[in-house]
C-alpha positions as CSV (number, residue, x, y, z in Angstrom):
1,M,0.0,0.0,0.0
2,V,1.4,3.4,-1.0
3,K,1.0,6.1,1.7
4,E,1.4,9.8,1.1
5,F,2.3,11.7,4.2
6,T,0.0,14.7,4.9
7,H,0.5,15.9,8.5
8,I,1.9,15.1,11.9
9,F,0.7,16.3,15.3
10,W,3.4,16.1,18.0
11,M,3.6,18.0,21.3
12,L,7.3,18.6,21.8
13,S,9.3,20.9,24.0
14,E,12.2,22.9,22.5
15,E,14.6,20.6,24.3
16,E,12.9,17.5,22.8
17,I,12.9,19.0,19.3
18,D,16.7,19.8,19.7
19,L,17.3,16.2,20.7
20,V,15.3,14.8,17.7
21,N,17.1,17.3,15.5
22,V,20.5,16.0,16.8
23,L,19.6,12.4,16.5
24,L,18.5,12.8,12.9
25,H,21.9,14.3,12.1
26,I,23.6,11.3,13.7
27,I,21.4,8.9,11.7
28,A,22.3,10.8,8.5
29,K,26.0,10.6,9.3
30,H,25.7,6.8,9.8
31,D,24.0,6.6,6.4
32,D,26.7,8.8,4.7
33,I,29.6,6.7,6.0
34,L,28.2,3.2,5.8
35,A,27.2,1.4,2.6
36,P,23.4,1.1,2.3
37,P,23.3,-2.7,2.9
38,E,25.1,-2.2,6.2
39,V,22.8,0.4,7.6
40,G,21.3,-1.1,10.7
41,V,17.5,-1.8,10.6
42,E,15.8,-4.1,13.0
43,L,12.2,-5.5,12.5
44,E,10.9,-3.0,9.9
45,L,9.6,-0.7,12.6
46,N,13.0,0.2,14.1
47,R,16.0,2.1,12.9
48,C,19.0,1.2,15.1
49,I,22.0,3.5,15.6
50,T,24.8,3.7,18.1
51,T,26.6,6.9,19.2
52,N,28.0,8.2,22.5
53,M,27.0,10.7,25.1
54,H,29.7,13.2,24.2
55,D,28.4,13.4,20.6
56,I,24.9,14.1,21.8
57,S,25.9,16.6,24.5
58,A,28.2,18.5,22.2
59,S,25.6,18.6,19.4
60,L,23.0,20.0,21.8
61,G,25.3,23.0,22.4
62,N,26.4,22.0,25.9
63,T,30.0,22.7,27.1
64,E,30.0,19.9,29.6
65,L,28.7,16.3,29.8
66,N,25.3,16.1,31.5
67,I,24.3,12.5,31.2
68,Q,21.3,12.6,33.4
69,N,19.7,15.5,31.5
70,I,20.2,13.6,28.2
71,L,18.6,10.4,29.7
72,T,15.6,12.4,31.0
73,M,15.0,13.8,27.5
74,L,15.4,10.3,25.9
75,D,12.8,9.0,28.4
76,H,10.4,11.7,27.4
77,L,10.9,10.7,23.7
78,T,9.9,7.1,24.5
79,K,6.6,8.3,25.8
80,N,5.8,11.3,23.6
81,V,3.3,10.0,21.0
82,A,3.0,11.6,17.6
83,T,-0.2,11.3,15.5
84,I,0.7,10.9,11.8
85,Y,-1.8,11.2,8.9
86,Y,-1.4,9.8,5.4
87,N,-3.5,9.8,2.2
88,I,-4.1,6.3,0.9
89,T,-6.1,5.0,-2.0
90,D,-9.7,6.3,-1.5
91,G,-9.1,7.5,2.0
92,K,-6.9,8.5,4.9
93,Q,-4.8,6.6,7.5
94,Q,-3.9,7.6,11.0
95,E,-0.9,6.1,12.9
96,K,0.4,6.8,16.4
97,A,4.0,6.3,17.3
98,T,6.9,7.5,19.5
99,F,10.1,8.6,17.9
100,L,12.2,6.5,20.3
101,N,11.2,3.0,21.0
102,K,14.0,2.0,23.4
103,Y,17.7,2.7,24.2
104,A,20.6,0.9,25.8
105,I,23.7,2.3,27.4
106,T,27.0,0.4,27.3
107,S,29.9,1.5,29.4
108,V,33.0,-0.4,30.5
109,K,35.5,0.6,33.2
110,N,37.3,3.9,32.2
111,D,35.1,4.2,29.1
112,I,34.4,7.9,29.0
113,N,32.4,7.7,25.7
114,K,29.4,6.0,27.3
115,R,28.2,4.3,24.2
116,I,24.4,4.5,23.6
117,T,22.3,2.5,21.2
118,L,18.9,3.8,20.1
119,W,16.0,2.2,18.4
120,V,14.0,4.9,16.6
121,N,10.8,4.7,14.6
122,S,11.6,4.3,10.9
123,D,8.4,5.9,9.7
124,I,9.0,9.1,11.7
125,V,12.7,9.2,10.6
126,N,11.6,8.9,7.0
127,I,9.1,11.7,7.4
128,L,11.5,14.1,9.0
129,Q,14.3,13.3,6.5
130,E,11.9,14.0,3.6
131,H,10.1,17.0,5.1
132,K,12.8,19.0,7.1
133,Y,10.5,22.1,7.0
134,L,8.6,20.4,9.8
135,F,11.3,21.4,12.3
136,E,10.5,25.1,11.8
137,A,6.8,24.4,12.6
138,F,7.8,22.3,15.7
139,Y,10.0,25.0,17.1
140,K,7.4,27.7,16.5
141,H,4.7,25.6,18.2
142,A,7.0,25.0,21.2
143,K,8.0,28.7,21.4
144,F,4.4,29.9,21.5
145,E,3.2,26.9,23.6
146,L,0.4,26.1,21.1
147,K,-1.8,23.3,22.4
148,S,-4.7,23.1,20.0
149,R,-4.1,21.1,16.8
150,Y,-6.4,23.5,14.9
151,A,-4.4,26.6,16.1
152,K,-1.2,24.8,14.9
153,M,-2.7,24.0,11.5
154,I,-4.1,27.5,11.0
155,Y,-0.8,29.1,12.1
156,D,1.2,26.8,9.8
157,Y,-1.0,27.4,6.8
158,F,-1.0,31.2,7.0
159,V,2.4,32.0,8.6
160,N,4.3,32.4,5.3
161,K,1.5,34.1,3.4
162,G,2.3,37.7,4.6
163,H,-0.5,40.2,4.9
164,N,-3.2,38.0,3.5
165,T,-7.0,38.0,3.0
166,Q,-8.7,34.9,1.7
167,I,-12.3,33.8,1.1
168,F,-13.1,30.1,1.9
169,T,-16.2,28.2,1.6
170,I,-17.3,26.5,4.8
171,D,-16.5,23.0,3.4
172,S,-13.1,24.0,1.9
173,F,-11.8,25.5,5.1
174,A,-13.1,22.5,7.1
175,G,-11.3,20.3,4.7
176,L,-8.1,22.0,5.5
177,M,-8.6,21.4,9.2
178,E,-10.3,18.0,9.4
179,H,-7.8,15.4,10.2
180,D,-9.9,12.8,12.0
181,L,-11.1,9.8,10.0
182,I,-14.8,10.7,10.2
183,S,-16.5,12.5,7.3
184,S,-18.7,15.2,8.8
185,K,-21.1,17.8,7.4
186,W,-19.9,21.3,8.4
187,D,-21.9,24.4,8.8
188,W,-21.0,27.9,10.1
189,S,-22.1,27.2,13.6
190,R,-20.1,24.0,14.0
191,L,-17.0,25.5,12.3
192,N,-17.1,28.6,14.5
193,S,-17.6,26.8,17.8
194,N,-15.4,23.8,17.2
195,I,-12.5,25.4,15.4
196,L,-12.4,29.1,14.8
197,K,-13.4,30.6,18.1
198,R,-10.8,28.7,20.2
199,A,-8.0,28.5,17.6
200,S,-8.2,32.3,16.9
201,K,-8.0,33.2,20.6
202,E,-5.0,30.9,21.1
203,I,-3.2,32.3,18.0
204,N,-3.9,36.0,18.9
205,D,-3.0,35.5,22.6
206,K,0.2,33.5,22.1
207,T,1.8,34.0,18.7
208,D,3.2,36.7,16.4
209,M,0.2,36.2,14.1
210,H,-2.9,38.4,14.1
211,F,-5.9,36.3,12.9
212,N,-9.3,37.7,12.1
213,Y,-12.3,36.1,10.5
214,N,-15.8,37.1,9.5
215,K,-18.7,35.1,8.1
216,V,-19.9,35.8,4.6
217,K,-23.6,35.5,3.8
218,T,-25.0,34.6,0.5
219,S,-28.5,34.1,-0.9
220,A,-29.1,30.5,-1.8
221,G,-32.5,28.7,-2.4
222,G,-34.4,31.8,-1.5
223,R,-32.9,32.3,1.9
224,V,-29.8,34.1,3.2
225,Q,-27.2,31.8,4.9
226,T,-23.5,31.7,5.8
227,T,-21.7,29.7,3.2
228,Q,-18.3,31.4,3.3
229,L,-15.8,33.0,5.6
230,E,-13.2,35.8,5.1
231,I,-9.9,35.3,6.9
232,S,-7.3,38.1,7.3
233,T,-3.9,37.4,8.8
234,Y,-0.6,39.1,9.2
235,V,2.6,38.3,11.1
236,S,4.3,41.0,13.1
237,K,8.1,41.3,12.8
238,D,10.1,40.5,15.9
239,D,13.4,42.3,15.7
240,E,14.7,40.6,18.8
241,E,14.1,37.0,17.5
242,D,17.5,35.2,17.5
243,G,16.6,31.5,17.9
244,I,17.3,28.8,15.4
245,F,13.9,27.5,14.2
246,E,14.9,25.0,11.6
247,Y,16.7,21.8,10.9
248,F,20.3,22.3,12.2
249,D,23.0,23.3,9.7
250,N,26.0,21.1,9.8
251,D,28.2,24.1,10.4
252,V,26.2,25.0,13.5
253,L,26.7,21.5,14.9
254,L,30.4,21.5,14.1
255,R,30.9,24.8,15.9
256,R,29.1,23.5,18.9
257,K,31.2,20.3,19.0
258,V,34.5,22.3,18.7
259,D,33.4,24.5,21.6
260,Y,32.6,21.4,23.6
261,Y,35.8,19.6,22.9
262,I,38.0,22.6,23.4
263,E,36.4,23.1,26.8
264,K,36.9,19.5,27.7
265,Y,40.6,19.6,26.5
266,V,41.3,22.8,28.5
267,L,39.7,21.4,31.7
268,D,41.5,18.1,31.4
269,K,44.8,19.8,30.8
270,F,44.2,22.2,33.7
271,E,43.6,19.2,36.0
272,T,46.9,17.7,34.9
273,V,49.0,20.9,35.6
274,T,47.4,21.4,39.0
275,R,48.1,17.8,39.8
276,F,51.8,18.5,39.2
277,K,51.7,21.6,41.3
278,D,52.0,24.2,38.6
279,K,52.1,27.5,40.7
280,G,50.7,29.6,37.9
281,A,47.6,27.4,37.7
282,I,47.2,27.2,41.4
283,N,47.6,30.9,42.2
284,D,45.3,32.3,39.5
285,P,43.2,29.4,38.0
286,V,40.7,31.7,36.2
287,S,43.4,33.6,34.3
288,Y,45.3,30.4,33.6
289,I,42.3,28.6,32.2
290,A,41.4,31.7,30.1
291,K,44.9,31.7,28.5
292,M,44.6,28.0,27.8
293,R,41.3,28.5,26.2
294,R,42.6,31.3,24.0
295,D,45.6,29.1,22.9
296,A,43.2,26.3,22.1
297,M,40.9,28.5,20.1
298,R,43.8,29.3,17.7
299,E,43.8,25.6,16.8
300,R,40.1,25.4,15.9
301,P,40.7,23.9,12.4
302,E,42.7,21.1,13.9
303,F,40.0,20.5,16.5
304,E,37.4,20.4,13.7
305,A,39.4,17.8,11.9
306,K,39.9,15.7,15.0
307,I,36.2,15.6,15.6
308,Q,35.4,14.6,12.1
309,V,38.1,11.9,12.0
310,Q,36.9,10.5,15.4
311,E,33.3,10.5,14.2
312,W,34.2,8.6,11.1
313,S,36.0,6.0,13.2
314,N,33.2,5.8,15.8
315,V,30.4,5.1,13.2
316,I,32.3,2.1,11.9
317,K,33.2,0.9,15.4
318,Y,29.6,1.2,16.6
319,E,28.2,-0.7,13.6
320,N,30.7,-3.6,14.1
321,T,30.5,-4.2,17.9
322,E,31.1,-7.9,17.4
323,E,34.6,-7.3,16.1
324,V,37.8,-6.4,18.1
325,G,40.5,-4.4,16.4
326,F,41.4,-1.2,14.7
327,V,39.3,0.8,12.2
328,G,41.3,1.6,9.1
329,L,41.6,1.8,5.3
330,I,42.3,-1.3,3.2
331,N,45.2,-1.0,0.6
332,Y,45.9,2.6,1.2
333,K,48.5,3.4,-1.5
334,N,51.3,0.9,-0.9
335,H,50.1,-0.1,2.5
336,S,47.8,-3.1,3.0
337,F,46.2,-1.6,6.1
338,V,46.4,1.8,7.9
339,T,44.6,3.0,11.0
340,I,44.6,6.2,13.1
341,N,46.9,6.7,16.0
342,N,46.3,8.8,19.1
343,D,47.8,11.9,17.4
344,Y,45.0,11.6,14.7
345,K,47.6,10.6,12.1
346,L,47.3,7.8,9.6
347,Y,49.4,5.0,10.9
348,D,50.8,1.8,9.4
349,P,50.8,-0.7,12.4
350,S,53.1,-3.1,10.5
351,T,55.9,-0.6,9.9
352,C,55.0,2.0,12.7
353,E,55.1,4.7,10.0
354,E,53.0,7.9,10.2
355,L,51.5,8.8,6.9
356,S,49.9,12.2,7.6
357,T,51.2,15.2,9.5
358,S,48.0,16.4,11.4
359,A,44.3,15.6,11.9
360,R,43.5,18.0,9.0
361,D,45.9,16.1,6.7
362,T,44.4,12.8,7.9
363,L,40.9,14.0,7.1
364,T,42.0,15.2,3.7
365,K,43.6,11.8,2.9
366,I,40.6,9.8,4.1
367,N,38.3,11.9,1.9
368,E,40.6,11.5,-1.1
369,Y,40.8,7.8,-0.6
370,F,37.0,7.4,-0.8
371,D,36.7,9.9,-3.6
372,E,39.0,7.6,-5.7
373,D,36.6,4.7,-5.1
374,N,39.2,2.5,-3.2
375,E,38.4,-0.8,-1.4
376,G,37.1,0.9,1.8
377,Y,37.4,0.3,5.5
378,S,37.7,-2.7,7.8
379,I,38.4,-3.6,11.4
380,H,41.8,-5.4,11.7
381,P,43.3,-6.9,14.9
382,F,46.9,-6.0,15.8
383,P,47.7,-7.5,19.2
384,G,50.1,-5.5,21.3
385,I,49.6,-2.0,19.7
386,K,49.0,0.6,22.4
387,N,48.9,3.9,20.6
388,C,45.8,3.7,18.5
389,S,43.0,3.8,21.0
390,I,41.2,6.5,18.9
391,S,40.5,3.8,16.2
392,Y,40.2,0.8,18.5
393,S,37.0,-1.2,18.7
394,K,36.5,-3.1,21.9
395,G,33.9,-5.4,20.4
């Protein structure tokens, strides 16, 4: 049966929308890196992905890891039911689903990554991937705290029409609003009491839209009756609006991740110097950390590359949890297998040779390798190697 998506009603907070937004990007990254047959799908209903808490926390714009807050939001997504409507042959179909069906956290001793596997609803993922404009609507609904489905539908329909006046017949307007599965006969009284009166009050009280309507009477069959309505709308400009009300841009996420990992690097390094009794750090910790942060900021391009190299390695590791070894490239130039060492450099474990000069150089070489349609990646065991934990899969 072919289904055509028409609408989704979903009561989400801004935090929950942010998390869905982030998880959709993580799913997209998995699909970009892995060959299509290897993309993890379980049962037909579920889309299974594995990531880590740092990736989620950084993408959300945090500067420190807050596992409990992430878990609380994930719990909310397992309970928050969306109502989805489709057109099908000769009718409509309604489905109810949660975005997140379940999740599992895996962490071994000294494992700071806190690996997390999520089973998300494939239908909702497909809808969001194909209709990214929905994020703008979700964010607006959450910002204005809209509760009524009719208020949401009216707002969404008119918000981008500018200063607008339209005439609708009673039936045509009801058709725009009616998303139950029962065919009903609408008249002015029912439309006004069930939809317009309450929706217009919520829109005018809570949003940046001004919504006005009037009934239009016509003479039909020898008597005057209301058969149409005139709707006028306009949206006031908010000069102070500075939020991001859309599907996240990849550059936004990368900037957030760099800020997160720079802060983590600075605090870890500060902890080390204080442990070794550095007087400058102990006497004026605020100034010392500020200087370390400025120094690290000068290396933003290198941090960006480290993040992207690590994410490339992580996706492969998380999709091959049954294997133990090092993520790397097969037949890279004259080398049968190369991996990534702790300095984010391409590394031949057989010859102990470094094949790139920096994380940026490593990222460039990985991209060039795949652009040239080479054999691809694998996980290869090399017992005894200690300096490649960045690319090491524990299985």
